[in-house]
C-alpha positions, 0 to 999 in steps of 0.5 A: 490513551494508548500506553508506551509500553504498547507501543513498544511492540508495534509492527506492521502486518502485510495482507494480501489478498489480491491471491483471492482475486480481491482488488481491494481493502481496507485493512483494519489496525489492530493493537499493538500493531501502528499500521496494515498494508492490504495488497489487492489483485494486478489487473490488467486496466485500460489506462490513458497513454497521451503518446500513444496513437491510440490514447490509450493502452492496458496496464497491470494494476495493483491496489496498495491500503494503509491503515495506521493508527494516528495514535503511533504515526503521523496520516502524513507520514504514511502517505509519505510511506506509501508513496515510497513503497509506490515508486519502489513497486513500479521499478524495483530495479532502485531496490538493488541500486 
């Protein structure tokens, strides 16, 4: 069982493995952390584009993986945070508005 004093100093760690060319990773949450975010390399990838003549396009894709200690953070809350992170990364101008 996680004690309250351990939760008081919880942290959020970010692992940038993209600089090493790693596409994706699964970070391990170590106490007293609550979450760990792993960022992969940005890779040009072919994706569907129904509006285009060719029906595809090349887009930069980055994988972000969030691991949560479920004793501290509910998985649904972690998913909501990751969705908000995705929205900010896809449209960074919204961070200054």
